[in-house]
Backbone as a ProteinNet text record, in pm:
[ID]
protein_1_A
[PRIMARY]
SVAASPLLGPLEGLPPLFLTCATNEVLLDDALLLARAAALAGVPVELRVEAGLFHLWILWPHILPEAVASLGRIAGFIGSGSGT
[TERTIARY]
7839	7916.7	8052.4	8114.6	8245	8315.2	8334.1	8415.6	8509.5	8683.6	8722.9	8820.1	8859.6	8912.6	8981.1	9076.9	9113.5	9061	9055.2	8914.5	8766.3	8738.8	8605.4	8641.7	8734.3	8783.3	8782.4	8787.4	8897.7	8986.1	9066	9214.3	9283.4	9211.8	9300.1	9383.4	9458.3	9540.7	9640.8	9638.7	9756.7	9842.3	9973	10114.7	10163.6	10258.4	10293.8	10263	10274.2	10196.7	10322.1	10418.3	10425.6	10382.3	10342.2	10313.5	10366.5	10383.3	10454.8	10357.5	10337.9	10297.9	10347.4	10319.9	10380.3	10253.2	10269.6	10270	10098.1	10138.1	10107.2	10065.2	10002.2	9973.2	9833.8	9828.4	9604.3	9542.9	9649.1	9615	9658.1	9635.8	9749	9625.4	9463.2	9371.2	9365	9397.1	9352.5	9437.2	9604.7	9679.8	9713.3	9589.2	9605.1	9516.2	9423.3	9301.7	9338.9	9415.5	9466.1	9546.5	9608.9	9722.4	9670.4	9554.4	9482.7	9392.4	9334.4	9211.5	9299.1	9417.5	9495.9	9555.4	9613.6	9655.8	9520.1	9422.3	9320.3	9307.5	9289.1	9265.7	9364.1	9499.4	9596.8	9711.4	9683.2	9816.5	9924.3	10075.4	10133.7	10166.2	10220.6	10207	10297.3	10422.5	10450.6	10443.6	10379.3	10389.7	10476.6	10472.8	10587	10511.8	10496	10464.8	10597.5	10607.3	10686.3	10648.1	10708.1	10659.5	10738.2	10612.1	10669.8	10683	10626.3	10671.8	10492.3	10527.4	10394.3	10360.4	10210.9	10186.1	10275.1	10385.5	10430.1	10605.8	10669.3	10791.2	10845.2	10794.8	10917.4	10968.7	10941.2	10907.5	10994.6	11069.9	11238	11317.4	11370.7	11489	11593.5	11605.7	11786.9	11723.9	11617.8	11661.9	11568.7	11562.7	11528.6	11560	11674.6	11732.4	11574.3	11517.3	11401.6	11318.6	11316.8	11293.2	11370.6	11519.9	11571.4	11603.7	11595.1	11569	11439.4	11307.7	11218.2	11223.9	11242.2	11381	11411.7	11499	11645.4	11548.5	11425.7	11334.7	11199.4	11227.9	11114.9	11152	11334.2	11436.4	11465.7	11491.8	11520.1	11400.7	11295.6	11152.5	11159.9	11127.6	11116.5	11247.9	11429.2	11472.1	11464.4	11430.6	11412	11321.3	11255.9	11147.1	10998.9	11015.3	10877.5	10789.3	10823.5	10754	10690.7	10700.8	10681.8	10543.1
10130.7	10083.3	10017	10125.3	10041.9	9992	9862.6	9763.4	9790.7	9790.1	9808	9662.9	9610.3	9465.8	9436.4	9345.3	9341.2	9217.6	9120.5	9023.5	9077.7	9155.9	9188.4	9282.9	9231.1	9359.1	9221.3	9259.8	9165.1	9136	9077.6	9016.8	8954.3	8925.3	8894.4	8993.6	9011.4	9113.8	9188.5	9143.3	9204.5	9169.3	9259.5	9222.1	9091.3	9027.7	8927.1	8967.7	8886.1	8980.5	8913.5	8947.2	8951.9	8915.9	8833.6	8862.7	8827.2	8811.7	8786.3	8859.8	8716	8785.3	8632.4	8681.2	8600.3	8523.4	8388.3	8290.3	8387.9	8438.1	8554.4	8656.3	8690.9	8830.4	8830.8	8920.1	8931.6	8948.5	8955.9	8985	8831.9	8785.4	8571.7	8563.2	8525.6	8442.7	8577.7	8662.3	8716	8755.6	8729.2	8680.7	8541.5	8475	8342	8351.3	8389	8398	8449	8567.2	8670.3	8579.8	8520.1	8444.5	8313.3	8293.5	8148.5	8237.6	8365.3	8413.2	8494.6	8534.9	8580.6	8459.9	8383.1	8255.6	8144.3	8191.5	8143.4	8182.5	8321	8460.7	8453.1	8336.5	8385	8431.3	8506	8593.8	8495.2	8541.4	8448.1	8530.9	8418.8	8450.5	8471.9	8442.3	8440.7	8494.9	8353.9	8369.9	8360.8	8413	8386.4	8388.2	8295.8	8271.5	8279.6	8376.9	8323	8309.4	8203.1	8154.6	8227.5	8219.5	8323.9	8458.9	8503.7	8684.4	8747.5	8912.2	8915.6	9102.9	9083	9206.8	9329.6	9344.6	9457.2	9403.1	9300.4	9272.5	9342.7	9388.7	9427.8	9585.4	9620.5	9774.4	9734.3	9673.8	9682.2	9621.3	9618.8	9550	9592.5	9679.7	9751.1	9621.4	9595.8	9458.2	9284.5	9302.2	9160.1	9141.7	8998	8965.1	8929.2	8886.7	8822.8	8890.9	9029.7	9193.6	9222.2	9184.8	9226.7	9144.4	8999.5	8876.5	8856.9	8932.9	8974	9045.3	9172	9309	9252.3	9199	9166.5	9044.2	9009.6	8883.3	8973.8	9069.1	9207.9	9224.6	9299.7	9339.6	9266.8	9134.2	9014.1	9026.7	9030.1	9013.3	9076	9234.9	9382.9	9367.4	9295.1	9348.7	9188.2	9131.9	9011.7	9034	9227.6	9219	9142.3	9050	8929.2	9063.3	9201.2	9264.2	9382.2	9336	9463	9363.1
10552.8	10622.6	10481.2	10472.7	10398.4	10405.7	10341.6	10357.6	10270.9	10300.1	10243	10267.4	10135.2	10134.8	9979.1	9960.3	9872	9849.6	9916.2	9871.9	9863	9814.1	9735.9	9677.9	9607.2	9435.8	9356.1	9226	9140.2	9221	9192.2	9202.9	9046.9	8941	8775	8782	8726.7	8648.1	8763.7	8882.4	8985.9	8935.2	8976.3	8936	9037	9010.7	9139.2	9304	9377.7	9509.8	9622.6	9676.1	9788.3	9930.4	9994.8	10119.8	10267	10337.3	10483.6	10633.6	10689.6	10758	10902.1	11000.9	11092.8	11209.2	11246.8	11340.9	11394.5	11459.1	11602.5	11556.5	11393.6	11349.7	11344.7	11422.5	11397.1	11236	11142.4	11030	10961.9	10971.3	10963.9	10887.5	10933.1	10864	10710.1	10717.3	10603.8	10498.4	10546.3	10449.6	10384.1	10381.8	10376.4	10253.5	10345.2	10246.5	10114.2	10123.5	9989	9914.3	10007.9	9872.1	9824.3	9877.9	9824.6	9709.1	9699	9633.1	9512.5	9531.5	9439.5	9345	9376.3	9295	9198.7	9274.9	9225.3	9185.6	9151.1	9053.9	8957.5	8894.7	8811.3	8847.8	9001.7	9033.7	9072.8	9059.5	9096.3	9277.4	9344.4	9502.9	9527.2	9594.9	9723.8	9887.7	9929.9	10081	10176.4	10262	10420.6	10500.6	10587.1	10723.8	10836.3	10895.9	10950.4	11125.2	11161.5	11345.2	11429.6	11552.4	11646.8	11675.1	11522.8	11570.4	11556.6	11587.4	11581.6	11468.2	11499.3	11378.3	11386.4	11284.3	11220.6	11340.5	11280.7	11333.6	11280.4	11071.5	11010.9	11033.8	11161.2	11142.9	11261.7	11296.1	11399.7	11374	11226.7	11246.2	11303.3	11373.3	11490.5	11586.1	11608.3	11750.5	11697.2	11569.1	11516.8	11422.8	11408.8	11300.7	11221	11267.6	11165.7	11055.3	11144.8	11045.3	10939.2	11021	10835.9	10719.6	10772.3	10725.7	10603.9	10665.7	10607.8	10526	10543	10461.2	10348	10315.8	10270.8	10164.1	10187.6	10140.6	10047.8	10100.5	10016.2	9936.8	9965.5	9849.2	9742.3	9780	9658.1	9561.8	9580.9	9547.2	9465.7	9452.8	9416.1	9373.2	9387.8	9259.1	9190.5	9188.6	9081.7	8981.2	8975	8862.6	8870.3	9018.1	8989	9068	9120.5	9183.8	9118.7	8932.2	8874.5	8769.2
[MASK]
++++++++++++++++++++++++++++++++++++++++++++++++++++++++++++++++++++++++++++++++++++

């Protein structure tokens, strides 16, 4: 079997990362582990953990104000040049 996870590869030299996840997120632990590993590898990391939301909440900006806010933070991160 082939395992595919960023945690299994080298993280040094990655560009700044913006990670967002939810407290009820199926991948919460993975996001926390990635943020820690990347930071330890010298990668600038911005991590947002949103309370009470669920996996892929960001796909429903038409009904979730939290999705609109998250998308705005992502756009701001990219627009600030942090994402390059």
